[in-house]
N, C-alpha and C positions, 0 to 999 in steps of 0.2 A: 559631523556626519549629517547629511541631509535627511529629511523626512522620507523621501522616496527610497533612499538607500537603506534606511532602517526597516522600512516596510519590506523591501526585497529580501533583505537578510532574514527577517522574521519568517517570511514565506518559505524560503529555502530550508531553513532550520526545521520548520514544521513538516515540510515534505520529507526530509530525511528521517525525522523522528517517527513519523507515521509509517514510513516504508520499513524501517528497521523493526519497529514493534509488531507490525502485522506479519512480517516475515518470520520473526521469532515465534509469535503465537501460533501461526499456521504450520510452521515447519517442525517445531519442537514440542509445543505444548498440546496441540490439538490435531496433529497429523493423522493419527489412527481414527479419530472421530470423523474427520473430513472424508477419509477414504471409505469408511463404512457408510457414511451418509450418501456419498456419490454412488457407491455400489448398490445401495437400496433403491436409488433412482434409476439404476441401469446405466449409469454414466461412469466415466473414468475421471478421477480427480486431476484437474489441470495443473500440473506442477512443473511444466517445462519452462525453459528460459523465456520463451516468448510471452508466457502468461505473466511472469514477473515484470517484463518490460512494459506490458500493457498497464499493469497496476501502477508502475512508476509514472507513466504518462498520465494516467487518470488522476493520480494524486497531484501532479504538477499543475493540472487544470483545476482540480477541486479546491486545493488550499487557497489559491488567490481569490476564488469566488466566495469563499467563506470569510474573507478578511473584510469585505466591504461593509 
């Protein structure tokens, strides 16, 4: 396995791990807290599918930048 391949695999695994852990934390552990927080700000908690897709995209860009 080449060094670039190991790096790519590490980044993909990190992206998946962060996505799953953030989803679990925000959906199951802190959901009510987030809803209350956003209501106090006069906003609606963004929990639609597009929000999840944006976070996956963000993480796919963030993880590689942190590897350097």
